[in-house]
Every structure is written in C-alpha cells, then in structure tokens.
N, C-alpha and C positions, 0 to 999 in steps of 0.2 A: 682910879677911875678905869672901868673896863673899856676896851676899844669898841667902837661901834660895830654892830653886826653887819656884815656885807652879804649881799645875796644877789640873786639873779632872777630875771623874769623871762620865761619862754612863752612867746605869744604865737599861737597858731590859729589862723583864720580859715574859715570855710572847710573845716576838716570833714564835713559830710562828703566832700569830693576826694578825700584821701584814700589811697590804696591800703590794703590790710597791713602791709609791711610798715608803712608810716604810722598807722595807728598802734601797731605792736611796739614800735620804737618809743612813742610817747608813753605807753603803758610801762615799758621797761624803765625809762628814765624816771618816771614817777616812783616806781618801786625802789629803784637803785639809789635814788637821791632823797628818800623820805626823811633822812636826818640832816639834810643840807638845807640852808635857807634858799629855797627855790620855789617860785610861784609859776605854775604852768597854767596859762589862761588859754582856753580853746573856745572858739566860736563855731557853732554848727547849727544847721537847720535840723528840724526833727527827723529828716530822712536818715541821719546818722544812726538813730536808734532802731531803725528797721533792720540793719545788718549788724549792728553792735548794740543790742538792747541793754546790756549791763555795763555800758561804757563808763559811767561815773562810778559805779560800784567797784570797778577794777582798781581804783586809786585810793590810797589811804588819805584821809582828811579831805575828800572831795566834796565840793559844794556845787550843786547844779541849780542854776537860775533859769527858769523857763520864762521866756517873754512871750506875751500874746502878740499875734500879728496886728498890725495897724488896721483900723477900719478904713474903708474907701476914702472918706473925707480926710482922714489923717494922712493917708498915703498921698493923696492929691496935694495937700499942703506941703508935705515934705518934698515932693517932686518940684513943686513951684519954687520952694526955697533953694533946692539944689541947682535948678536951672535959671535962677533969677537974673543972671548976667547975660543970658542969651537974649538977643534982640527980640526974638519971637519963638514961642514954643507951640508948634502945631498940635492941635487937639489929638490927632492920630498918634503922635509921639507920646503924649501924656497917657493915652489909653493903652498903648503898647507897654509902657513901663509899668503902669499900675496893674494891668492884666497879667503880666508875667511875673510880678514881684511876690505874689503869694503873701501880701501884707508886709513885705520887707523891701521897699523900693530903692535900696541902695544899689 
C-alpha cells in the first residue's frame, strides 16, 4: 500500500491589498512548487485585477472563481446575522456597513 500523499495549503486573504513583492512571492511559490502537493488559495476583490490583470494566468493549474456581490437585501441579512448577538444594531451602523461593503459585508 502506498503511503498517503501529504500536502500543504497556503491561504492568503485580501491580496488586493498586497504589495507587488508579496504578489511576486506567491507567483514564485506557485511556479517553484508546481510538482509539490500544494494548494494556494487566494481571496481578493476585483481591484486586484486592475493592477495585476493576468493574476490567475501566471499560475499553472489556476482556477479562478468569480463571485457576484450580494444584493442589498442579502447584504442586510448577512449583517443582521453577523451582529445578531449585539443587543441593538443602530440603523446608521447597518447602512455604514452595507454602503462601504461593495456587496461583500464581511
């Protein structure tokens, strides 16, 4: 029986805020480790593709999943769920979160 394949996951969140050196490092790791069981999972807002339009194309075996922003009612439901333990959620706070969230109120 073959031993189980062991691998690693590299998780990078909000890479739309990353500097060019950090993005270059991720690209280098993906290229250097293409024969290693490594999953690189990056989360980014669409702004990443404004300054790095070929981001996913830089990587071998890259899969890009584009998620649509939530509609206002869906954003409101998510905010309500996230803040459900708060005794009161002022309407101004709800509006502030939803207004600045661009459809992603986390």
